[in-house]
DSSP file (Angstrom, degrees, kcal/mol; ACC not computed):
  #  RESIDUE AA STRUCTURE BP1 BP2  ACC     N-H-->O    O-->H-N    N-H-->O    O-->H-N    TCO  KAPPA ALPHA  PHI   PSI    X-CA   Y-CA   Z-CA
    1    1 A M              0   0    0      0, 0.0     2,-0.2     0, 0.0     3,-0.1   0.000 360.0 360.0 360.0 137.9   28.7    5.7   -0.1
    2    2 A T        -     0   0    0      1,-0.1     2,-0.1    80,-0.1    79,-0.0  -0.575 360.0 -89.4 -91.6 159.3   28.5    4.3    3.4
    3    3 A D        -     0   0    0     -2,-0.2    -1,-0.1     1,-0.1     4,-0.1  -0.415  24.2-142.1 -64.1 139.0   25.6    4.6    5.8
    4    4 A I  S    S+     0   0    0     -2,-0.1     2,-0.3     2,-0.1    -1,-0.1   0.608  83.0  63.3 -80.3 -11.4   25.7    7.6    8.0
    5    5 A Y  S    S-     0   0    0      1,-0.1    -2,-0.1     2,-0.0     2,-0.1  -0.740  90.6-103.9-111.2 162.6   24.3    5.5   10.9
    6    6 A T     >  -     0   0    0     -2,-0.3     4,-2.9     1,-0.1     5,-0.2  -0.311  39.0-105.1 -73.0 165.1   25.8    2.6   12.8
    7    7 A K  H  > S+     0   0    0      1,-0.2     4,-2.1     2,-0.2     5,-0.2   0.927 121.8  49.5 -58.3 -44.2   24.4   -0.9   12.0
    8    8 A A  H  > S+     0   0    0      1,-0.2     4,-1.6     2,-0.2    -1,-0.2   0.844 111.6  46.5 -69.9 -32.3   22.5   -0.8   15.3
    9    9 A K  H  > S+     0   0    0      2,-0.2     4,-2.4     1,-0.2    -1,-0.2   0.899 111.1  50.9 -75.6 -40.6   21.0    2.6   14.8
   10   10 A R  H  X S+     0   0    0     -4,-2.9     4,-2.8     1,-0.2     5,-0.2   0.914 110.1  51.6 -63.9 -36.9   19.9    1.8   11.3
   11   11 A S  H  X S+     0   0    0     -4,-2.1     4,-1.6    -5,-0.2    -1,-0.2   0.860 108.8  50.8 -63.6 -37.0   18.3   -1.4   12.6
   12   12 A E  H  X S+     0   0    0     -4,-1.6     4,-1.1     2,-0.2    -2,-0.2   0.904 110.2  49.8 -65.1 -42.5   16.4    0.6   15.2
   13   13 A I  H >< S+     0   0    0     -4,-2.4     3,-0.7     1,-0.2     4,-0.4   0.946 112.2  46.7 -60.6 -51.4   15.2    3.1   12.6
   14   14 A M  H >< S+     0   0    0     -4,-2.8     3,-0.9     1,-0.2    -1,-0.2   0.803 105.2  60.4 -64.7 -28.6   13.9    0.3   10.3
   15   15 A A  H 3< S+     0   0    0     -4,-1.6    -1,-0.2     1,-0.2    -2,-0.2   0.815  97.8  62.1 -68.8 -26.4   12.2   -1.4   13.2
   16   16 A R  T << S+     0   0    0     -4,-1.1     2,-0.3    -3,-0.7    -1,-0.2   0.633  76.6 108.6 -70.2 -18.4   10.1    1.7   13.8
   17   17 A I    <   -     0   0    0     -3,-0.9     2,-0.2    -4,-0.4    -3,-0.0  -0.501  64.4-139.0 -77.2 126.6    8.5    1.4   10.4
   18   18 A K        -     0   0    0     -2,-0.3     3,-0.1     1,-0.1    -1,-0.1  -0.489  15.6-158.1 -89.6 153.7    4.9    0.4   10.7
   19   19 A G  S    S+     0   0    0     -2,-0.2     2,-0.3     1,-0.2     3,-0.1   0.716  77.3  18.3 -96.5 -26.5    3.0   -2.0    8.5
   20   20 A C  S    S+     0   0    0      1,-0.2    -1,-0.2    22,-0.0    31,-0.0  -0.931 106.5  41.1-143.5 167.9   -0.5   -0.7    9.3
   21   21 A N  S    S+     0   0    0     -2,-0.3     2,-0.2     1,-0.1    -1,-0.2   0.928  79.5 159.7  57.3  47.8   -2.3    2.3   10.6
   22   22 A T     >  -     0   0    0     -3,-0.1     4,-1.7     1,-0.1    -1,-0.1  -0.443  57.8-103.1 -96.6 170.1    0.1    4.6    8.7
   23   23 A S  H  > S+     0   0    0      1,-0.2     4,-1.6     2,-0.2     3,-0.2   0.934 121.8  54.4 -64.2 -46.3   -0.3    8.3    7.8
   24   24 A P  H  > S+     0   0    0      0, 0.0     4,-2.2     0, 0.0    -1,-0.2   0.884 108.2  50.3 -51.1 -40.8   -1.1    7.2    4.1
   25   25 A E  H  > S+     0   0    0      1,-0.2     4,-2.3     2,-0.2    -2,-0.2   0.871 106.4  53.8 -69.7 -31.7   -3.9    5.0    5.3
   26   26 A H  H  X S+     0   0    0     -4,-1.7     4,-2.1    -3,-0.2    -1,-0.2   0.854 108.8  50.0 -70.2 -33.5   -5.4    7.8    7.5
   27   27 A T  H  X S+     0   0    0     -4,-1.6     4,-1.7     2,-0.2    -2,-0.2   0.950 111.0  48.2 -73.7 -43.4   -5.6   10.0    4.4
   28   28 A V  H  X S+     0   0    0     -4,-2.2     4,-2.8     1,-0.2    -2,-0.2   0.910 111.0  53.1 -56.0 -44.6   -7.3    7.2    2.4
   29   29 A E  H  X S+     0   0    0     -4,-2.3     4,-2.2     1,-0.2     5,-0.2   0.910 107.1  50.7 -58.3 -44.1   -9.7    6.8    5.5
   30   30 A R  H  X S+     0   0    0     -4,-2.1     4,-1.6     2,-0.2    -1,-0.2   0.861 110.4  49.9 -64.9 -32.8  -10.6   10.4    5.4
   31   31 A L  H  X S+     0   0    0     -4,-1.7     4,-2.0     2,-0.2    -2,-0.2   0.931 110.8  48.0 -66.8 -44.6  -11.4   10.2    1.7
   32   32 A L  H  <>S+     0   0    0     -4,-2.8     5,-2.4     1,-0.2     4,-0.4   0.858 110.6  51.6 -64.2 -35.9  -13.6    7.1    2.1
   33   33 A R  H ><5S+     0   0    0     -4,-2.2     3,-0.6     3,-0.2    -1,-0.2   0.844 106.3  55.6 -70.4 -33.2  -15.4    8.9    5.0
   34   34 A K  H 3<5S+     0   0    0     -4,-1.6    -2,-0.2     1,-0.2    -1,-0.2   0.944 109.0  47.5 -58.7 -46.5  -16.0   12.0    2.7
   35   35 A L  T 3<5S-     0   0    0     -4,-2.0    -1,-0.2    -5,-0.1    -2,-0.2   0.554 112.8-124.0 -71.9 -11.7  -17.6    9.6    0.1
   36   36 A K  T < 5 +     0   0    0     -3,-0.6     2,-0.5    -4,-0.4    -3,-0.2   0.875  55.4 158.3  66.7  37.5  -19.8    8.1    2.9
   37   37 A I      < -     0   0    0     -5,-2.4     2,-0.3    17,-0.0    -1,-0.2  -0.835  38.0-136.1 -99.9 134.4  -18.4    4.6    2.1
   38   38 A K        +     0   0    0     -2,-0.5     2,-0.3    -5,-0.0    18,-0.2  -0.679  38.3 158.3 -86.8 136.3  -18.7    2.0    4.8
   39   39 A Y        -     0   0    0     -2,-0.3     2,-0.3    15,-0.1    15,-0.2  -0.954  34.4-131.4-150.0 166.0  -15.5   -0.1    5.1
   40   40 A R  E     -A   53   0A   0     13,-2.3    13,-2.9    -2,-0.3     2,-0.4  -0.942  25.0-126.4-122.3 154.0  -13.5   -2.3    7.5
   41   41 A R  E    S-A   52   0A   0     -2,-0.3    11,-0.2     1,-0.2    10,-0.2  -0.779  74.3 -13.1-106.6 145.7   -9.9   -2.0    8.2
   42   42 A N  S    S-     0   0    0      9,-1.3     2,-0.6     8,-0.4    -1,-0.2   0.850  71.9-163.4  41.7  59.7   -7.2   -4.7    7.9
   43   43 A V    >   -     0   0    0      7,-0.7     3,-0.9    -3,-0.3     6,-0.2  -0.574   7.6-164.4 -74.4 111.7   -9.7   -7.6    7.6
   44   44 A K  T 3  S+     0   0    0     -2,-0.6    -1,-0.2     1,-0.2     4,-0.1   0.659  84.0  64.7 -80.6  -9.2   -7.6  -10.8    8.4
   45   45 A S  T 3  S+     0   0    0      2,-0.1     2,-0.4     3,-0.1    -1,-0.2   0.605  91.0  78.1 -90.8 -10.0  -10.2  -13.2    7.0
   46   46 A V  S X  S-     0   0    0     -3,-0.9     3,-2.2     4,-0.1    59,-0.0  -0.846 100.0 -96.6 -97.1 137.2   -9.7  -11.7    3.5
   47   47 A I  T 3  S+     0   0    0     -2,-0.4    -2,-0.1     1,-0.3    -1,-0.1  -0.140 108.8  13.3 -48.7 132.3   -6.6  -12.8    1.6
   48   48 A G  T 3  S-     0   0    0      1,-0.2    -1,-0.3    -4,-0.1    -4,-0.1   0.397 107.5-105.0  85.1  -3.2   -3.6  -10.4    1.9
   49   49 A Q    <   -     0   0    0     -3,-2.2    -1,-0.2    -6,-0.2    -5,-0.1   0.953  46.6-140.1  40.7  70.6   -5.3   -8.6    4.9
   50   50 A P        -     0   0    0      0, 0.0    -7,-0.7     0, 0.0    -8,-0.4  -0.119  11.6-122.1 -55.6 151.1   -6.2   -5.5    2.7
   51   51 A D  S    S+     0   0    0     10,-0.8    -9,-1.3     1,-0.2     2,-0.4   0.868  97.8  14.7 -61.0 -38.4   -5.9   -2.0    4.3
   52   52 A F  E     -AB  41  61A   0      9,-1.9     9,-3.1   -11,-0.2     2,-0.5  -0.999  64.9-167.4-142.1 134.8   -9.6   -1.5    3.5
   53   53 A V  E     -AB  40  60A   0    -13,-2.9   -13,-2.3    -2,-0.4     2,-0.8  -0.983   5.0-166.3-127.6 133.1  -12.5   -3.7    2.6
   54   54 A V  E >>> - B   0  59A   0      5,-3.6     5,-1.9    -2,-0.5     3,-1.6  -0.812   9.1-174.9-116.0  94.1  -15.8   -2.5    1.3
   55   55 A N  G >45S+     0   0    0     -2,-0.8     3,-1.7     1,-0.3    -1,-0.2   0.878  76.4  61.1 -51.6 -46.2  -18.0   -5.5    1.6
   56   56 A S  G 345S+     0   0    0      1,-0.3    -1,-0.3   -18,-0.2   -17,-0.1   0.688 115.0  34.5 -59.3 -21.4  -21.0   -4.0    0.0
   57   57 A L  G <45S-     0   0    0     -3,-1.6    -1,-0.3     2,-0.2    -2,-0.2   0.304 105.9-123.5-113.1   2.7  -19.1   -3.4   -3.3
   58   58 A K  T <<5 +     0   0    0     -3,-1.7    53,-2.4    -4,-0.6     2,-0.4   0.888  66.6 138.4  53.6  45.0  -17.0   -6.5   -3.0
   59   59 A T  E   < -Bc  54 111A   0     -5,-1.9    -5,-3.6    51,-0.2     2,-0.4  -0.944  39.2-161.9-125.5 138.5  -13.9   -4.2   -3.2
   60   60 A V  E     -Bc  53 112A   0     51,-2.9    53,-2.7    -2,-0.4     2,-0.4  -0.919   7.0-154.4-118.6 150.0  -10.6   -4.2   -1.4
   61   61 A I  E     -Bc  52 113A   0     -9,-3.1    -9,-1.9    -2,-0.4   -10,-0.8  -0.987   4.6-166.4-122.8 130.5   -8.1   -1.2   -1.1
   62   62 A F  E     - c   0 114A   0     51,-2.6    53,-2.9    -2,-0.4     2,-0.7  -0.978   9.5-153.2-110.9 132.5   -4.4   -1.6   -0.6
   63   63 A V  E     - c   0 115A   0     -2,-0.4     2,-0.4    51,-0.2    53,-0.2  -0.903  20.9-164.8 -96.6  98.4   -2.4    1.4    0.4
   64   64 A H  E     - c   0 116A   0     51,-1.4    53,-2.1    -2,-0.7     2,-0.3  -0.730  18.5-134.1-102.9 139.6    1.1    0.8   -0.8
   65   65 A G     >  -     0   0    0     -2,-0.4     4,-1.3    51,-0.2     6,-0.1  -0.626  23.5-130.8 -77.4 140.3    4.3    2.6    0.2
   66   66 A C  T  4>S+     0   0    0     -2,-0.3     5,-2.0     2,-0.2     4,-0.5   0.855 103.5  45.4 -62.3 -43.9    6.4    3.4   -3.0
   67   67 A F  T >45S+     0   0    0      3,-0.2     3,-1.4     2,-0.2    -1,-0.2   0.983 113.9  46.4 -69.9 -58.9    9.6    2.1   -1.7
   68   68 A W  T 345S+     0   0    0      1,-0.3    -2,-0.2     2,-0.1    -1,-0.2   0.690 123.5  33.5 -64.8 -21.8    8.3   -1.1   -0.1
   69   69 A H  T 3<5S-     0   0    0     -4,-1.3    -1,-0.3    25,-0.1    -2,-0.2   0.216 107.6-119.4-119.2  13.9    6.3   -2.1   -3.1
   70   70 A N  T < 5 -     0   0    0     -3,-1.4     2,-0.7    -4,-0.5    -3,-0.2   0.915  25.7-152.2  52.3  60.8    8.6   -0.7   -5.8
   71   71 A H    > < -     0   0    0     -5,-2.0     3,-1.2     1,-0.1     6,-0.3  -0.508  26.1-116.1 -65.8 109.9    6.2    1.8   -7.5
   72   72 A E  T 3  S+     0   0    0     -2,-0.7     3,-0.1     1,-0.2    -1,-0.1  -0.099  90.7   5.4 -53.7 140.6    7.5    2.0  -11.1
   73   73 A R  T 3  S+     0   0    0      1,-0.2     2,-0.5     4,-0.1    -1,-0.2   0.812  97.5 128.3  53.6  38.0    9.0    5.3  -12.2
   74   74 A C    X   -     0   0    0     -3,-1.2     3,-1.7    -8,-0.1    -1,-0.2  -0.987  58.9-143.5-123.7 126.3    8.6    6.8   -8.7
   75   75 A K  G >  S+     0   0    0     -2,-0.5     3,-1.2     1,-0.3    -1,-0.1   0.786 100.7  64.0 -58.5 -29.9   11.7    8.5   -7.2
   76   76 A R  G 3  S+     0   0    0      1,-0.3    -1,-0.3    -5,-0.1    -6,-0.1   0.701  91.0  66.8 -73.6 -12.9   10.6    7.1   -3.8
   77   77 A A  G <  S+     0   0    0     -3,-1.7    -1,-0.3    -6,-0.3    -2,-0.2   0.279  70.5 132.4 -89.1  10.7   11.2    3.5   -5.1
   78   78 A K    <   -     0   0    0     -3,-1.2     3,-0.1     1,-0.1    -8,-0.1  -0.425  59.2-122.2 -71.4 132.9   14.9    4.0   -5.4
   79   79 A L        -     0   0    0     -2,-0.1    -1,-0.1     1,-0.1     5,-0.1  -0.501  31.2-102.9 -74.4 141.0   16.9    1.1   -3.9
   80   80 A P        -     0   0    0      0, 0.0    -1,-0.1     0, 0.0     7,-0.1  -0.295  22.2-128.1 -57.8 152.6   19.4    2.0   -1.2
   81   81 A K  S    S+     0   0    0      2,-0.1     3,-0.4    -3,-0.1     2,-0.2   0.773  90.9  69.5 -77.4 -26.2   23.1    2.1   -2.4
   82   82 A T  S    S+     0   0    0      1,-0.2     5,-0.2     2,-0.1   -80,-0.1  -0.646 107.8   7.8 -94.9 152.3   24.1   -0.3    0.6
   83   83 A N  S  > S+     0   0    0     -2,-0.2     4,-2.1     1,-0.1     5,-0.3   0.868  75.7 168.1  51.3  40.9   23.1   -3.9    0.8
   84   84 A K  H  > S+     0   0    0     -3,-0.4     4,-2.6     1,-0.2     5,-0.2   0.877  70.3  54.6 -55.1 -41.3   21.7   -3.8   -2.7
   85   85 A N  H  > S+     0   0    0      2,-0.2     4,-2.3     1,-0.2    -1,-0.2   0.926 109.8  48.0 -61.6 -47.0   21.3   -7.6   -3.1
   86   86 A F  H  > S+     0   0    0     -3,-0.3     4,-2.3     1,-0.2    -2,-0.2   0.953 114.6  44.5 -56.1 -54.2   19.2   -7.7    0.2
   87   87 A W  H  X S+     0   0    0     -4,-2.1     4,-3.0     1,-0.2     5,-0.3   0.869 110.6  54.5 -63.3 -41.6   17.0   -4.9   -0.8
   88   88 A K  H  X S+     0   0    0     -4,-2.6     4,-2.3    -5,-0.3    -1,-0.2   0.930 112.3  43.3 -57.9 -48.1   16.5   -6.2   -4.3
   89   89 A R  H  X S+     0   0    0     -4,-2.3     4,-2.0    -5,-0.2    -2,-0.2   0.890 114.7  50.7 -66.0 -35.1   15.3   -9.6   -3.1
   90   90 A K  H  X S+     0   0    0     -4,-2.3     4,-2.2    -5,-0.2    -2,-0.2   0.943 114.9  41.1 -65.8 -50.6   13.2   -8.1   -0.4
   91   91 A I  H  X S+     0   0    0     -4,-3.0     4,-1.9     2,-0.2    -1,-0.2   0.882 113.9  52.3 -60.5 -43.9   11.4   -5.7   -2.8
   92   92 A E  H  X S+     0   0    0     -4,-2.3     4,-2.3    -5,-0.3    -1,-0.2   0.849 108.1  52.1 -58.5 -41.5   11.1   -8.2   -5.5
   93   93 A G  H  X S+     0   0    0     -4,-2.0     4,-2.4     1,-0.2     5,-0.2   0.947 107.7  53.7 -66.6 -50.0    9.5  -10.7   -3.0
   94   94 A N  H  X S+     0   0    0     -4,-2.2     4,-2.7     1,-0.2    -2,-0.2   0.886 109.6  46.5 -44.6 -47.6    7.0   -8.0   -2.1
   95   95 A K  H  X S+     0   0    0     -4,-1.9     4,-2.3     1,-0.2    -1,-0.2   0.892 112.0  50.0 -72.9 -37.7    6.0   -7.4   -5.6
   96   96 A K  H  X S+     0   0    0     -4,-2.3     4,-2.5     2,-0.2    -1,-0.2   0.898 111.5  48.1 -60.0 -43.1    5.6  -11.0   -6.3
   97   97 A R  H  X S+     0   0    0     -4,-2.4     4,-3.7     2,-0.2     5,-0.3   0.931 110.5  53.4 -59.5 -52.1    3.5  -11.5   -3.1
   98   98 A D  H  X S+     0   0    0     -4,-2.7     4,-2.6    -5,-0.2    -2,-0.2   0.928 110.0  47.4 -49.4 -50.9    1.3   -8.5   -4.2
   99   99 A L  H  X S+     0   0    0     -4,-2.3     4,-2.5     2,-0.2     5,-0.2   0.917 112.1  49.3 -58.2 -48.4    0.7  -10.0   -7.6
  100  100 A R  H  X S+     0   0    0     -4,-2.5     4,-2.4     1,-0.2     5,-0.2   0.942 113.7  45.5 -61.8 -45.0   -0.2  -13.3   -6.2
  101  101 A I  H  X S+     0   0    0     -4,-3.7     4,-2.6     1,-0.2    -2,-0.2   0.903 111.6  52.1 -63.7 -36.3   -2.6  -11.9   -3.6
  102  102 A E  H  X S+     0   0    0     -4,-2.6     4,-2.3    -5,-0.3     5,-0.3   0.944 109.8  49.5 -64.2 -44.9   -4.2   -9.6   -6.2
  103  103 A R  H  X S+     0   0    0     -4,-2.5     4,-2.6     1,-0.2     5,-0.2   0.948 111.0  49.0 -55.6 -49.1   -4.8  -12.6   -8.5
  104  104 A A  H  X S+     0   0    0     -4,-2.4     4,-1.5     1,-0.2    -1,-0.2   0.904 111.5  49.5 -64.6 -37.9   -6.4  -14.7   -5.8
  105  105 A L  H  <>S+     0   0    0     -4,-2.6     5,-2.5    -5,-0.2    -1,-0.2   0.882 111.0  48.6 -66.5 -34.1   -8.6  -11.8   -4.8
  106  106 A R  H ><5S+     0   0    0     -4,-2.3     3,-1.6     3,-0.2    -2,-0.2   0.847 108.5  55.9 -67.4 -40.4   -9.8  -11.2   -8.5
  107  107 A K  H 3<5S+     0   0    0     -4,-2.6    -1,-0.2    -5,-0.3    -2,-0.2   0.860 104.3  52.4 -64.6 -33.1  -10.4  -14.9   -8.8
  108  108 A Q  T 3<5S-     0   0    0     -4,-1.5    -1,-0.3    -5,-0.2    -2,-0.2   0.420 128.5 -99.1 -83.7   2.5  -12.7  -14.8   -5.7
  109  109 A G  T < 5S+     0   0    0     -3,-1.6    -3,-0.2     1,-0.3    -2,-0.1   0.470  75.1 144.8  99.8   5.2  -14.6  -12.0   -7.4
  110  110 A W      < -     0   0    0     -5,-2.5     2,-0.5    -6,-0.2    -1,-0.3  -0.447  48.3-134.3 -76.6 148.0  -13.0   -9.0   -5.6
  111  111 A Q  E     -c   59   0A   0    -53,-2.4   -51,-2.9   -54,-0.1     2,-0.5  -0.901  26.4-151.8 -96.0 134.5  -12.3   -5.7   -7.2
  112  112 A V  E     -c   60   0A   0     -2,-0.5     2,-0.4   -53,-0.2   -51,-0.2  -0.916  13.8-173.4-116.5 118.4   -8.8   -4.8   -6.2
  113  113 A L  E     -c   61   0A   0    -53,-2.7   -51,-2.6    -2,-0.5     2,-0.5  -0.925   5.7-162.2-109.9 133.5   -7.7   -1.0   -5.9
  114  114 A T  E     -c   62   0A   0     -2,-0.4     2,-0.6   -53,-0.2   -51,-0.2  -0.971   2.9-166.4-114.8 123.2   -4.0    0.0   -5.2
  115  115 A I  E     -c   63   0A   0    -53,-2.9   -51,-1.4    -2,-0.5     2,-0.2  -0.944  14.5-141.2-107.4 118.9   -3.4    3.5   -3.9
  116  116 A W  E >>  -c   64   0A   0     -2,-0.6     4,-0.7   -53,-0.2     3,-0.6  -0.500  14.5-127.7 -80.8 145.5    0.2    4.6   -4.0
  117  117 A Q  G >4 S+     0   0    0    -53,-2.1     3,-0.7     1,-0.2     4,-0.2   0.843 108.2  53.8 -63.3 -33.2    1.7    6.7   -1.3
  118  118 A C  G >4 S+     0   0    0      1,-0.2     3,-1.2     2,-0.2    -1,-0.2   0.826 101.0  59.3 -69.6 -25.7    3.0    9.3   -3.8
  119  119 A R  G X4 S+     0   0    0     -3,-0.6     3,-1.9     1,-0.2     7,-0.2   0.747  89.3  72.1 -70.2 -22.7   -0.4    9.8   -5.3
  120  120 A L  G << S+     0   0    0     -4,-0.7    -1,-0.2    -3,-0.7    -2,-0.2   0.561  77.2  79.0 -75.1  -6.2   -1.8   10.8   -1.8
  121  121 A R  G <  S+     0   0    0     -3,-1.2    -1,-0.3     1,-0.3    -2,-0.2   0.730  99.6  45.0 -72.9 -16.9    0.2   14.2   -2.3
  122  122 A Q  S X> S+     0   0    0     -3,-1.9     4,-1.3    -4,-0.1     3,-1.0  -0.622  73.0 170.6-124.0  69.6   -2.9   15.0   -4.6
  123  123 A P  H 3> S+     0   0    0      0, 0.0     4,-3.1     0, 0.0     5,-0.2   0.806  72.7  61.5 -56.8 -32.4   -5.9   13.9   -2.4
  124  124 A K  H 3> S+     0   0    0      1,-0.2     4,-2.7     2,-0.2     5,-0.1   0.919 104.9  48.4 -62.2 -43.6   -8.4   15.4   -4.7
  125  125 A R  H <> S+     0   0    0     -3,-1.0     4,-1.6     2,-0.2    -1,-0.2   0.852 112.2  47.9 -65.1 -36.2   -7.3   13.2   -7.6
  126  126 A V  H  X S+     0   0    0     -4,-1.3     4,-3.0    -7,-0.2     5,-0.2   0.841 109.2  55.1 -72.4 -40.2   -7.4   10.1   -5.4
  127  127 A L  H  X S+     0   0    0     -4,-3.1     4,-3.4    -5,-0.2     5,-0.2   0.957 107.7  48.3 -55.1 -51.5  -10.8   11.1   -4.2
  128  128 A R  H  X S+     0   0    0     -4,-2.7     4,-2.5    -5,-0.2    -2,-0.2   0.897 111.6  49.6 -55.9 -41.0  -12.1   11.3   -7.7
  129  129 A R  H  X S+     0   0    0     -4,-1.6     4,-2.8     2,-0.2     5,-0.3   0.956 111.8  47.5 -62.3 -50.7  -10.6    7.9   -8.6
  130  130 A L  H  X>S+     0   0    0     -4,-3.0     4,-3.6     1,-0.2     5,-0.5   0.939 113.3  51.5 -59.9 -44.6  -12.2    6.3   -5.4
  131  131 A E  I  X>S+     0   0    0     -4,-3.4     4,-1.5     1,-0.2     5,-0.8   0.921 112.4  43.3 -58.1 -44.0  -15.5    7.9   -6.4
  132  132 A K  I  <5S+     0   0    0     -4,-2.5     4,-0.3    -5,-0.2    -1,-0.2   0.868 119.4  43.5 -69.0 -34.5  -15.4    6.7   -9.9
  133  133 A S  I  <5S+     0   0    0     -4,-2.8    -2,-0.2    -5,-0.1    -3,-0.2   0.850 126.5  28.7 -71.9 -39.1  -14.3    3.2   -8.8
  134  134 A L  I ><5S+     0   0    0     -4,-3.6     3,-1.0    -5,-0.3    -3,-0.2   0.930 124.4  39.1 -94.7 -50.0  -16.7    2.8   -5.8
  135  135 A L  I 3<<S+     0   0    0     -4,-1.5    -3,-0.2    -5,-0.5    -4,-0.1   0.658 118.1  46.4 -84.1 -18.7  -19.7    4.9   -6.5
  136  136 A N  T 3 <       0   0    0     -5,-0.8    -1,-0.3    -4,-0.3    -2,-0.1   0.096 360.0 360.0-101.0  22.2  -20.0    4.1  -10.1
  137  137 A H    <         0   0    0     -3,-1.0    -1,-0.1     0, 0.0    -2,-0.1   0.413 360.0 360.0 -58.3 360.0  -19.5    0.4   -9.5
């Protein structure tokens, strides 16, 4: 199946995708506020520039898009039918980078939490997970 957009239009659409300050991040931010957890956003001095850093608990939180980080067994992680080789390399590179960053952070003593975009459809479950991981730390 061919793309319904021209190459230029597809490029324009892809260029509009943001890397930070996304809607899923805003949802996690609301949940952290509800738990009264103090955090910092996108801290450049921490490896991998996590979406949230909770210094008091030595915890970092990454909010991952299911497509961009290849969430296993998630329908949002399906590769496009066009330009498959490019997307496969791109997504596999993202996964390898994520794993490398997570290992480095754990080696430095950080607790690493990953929240998947699809999980945010059930914010109460994510809230319970955050509560369990952060408040019972």
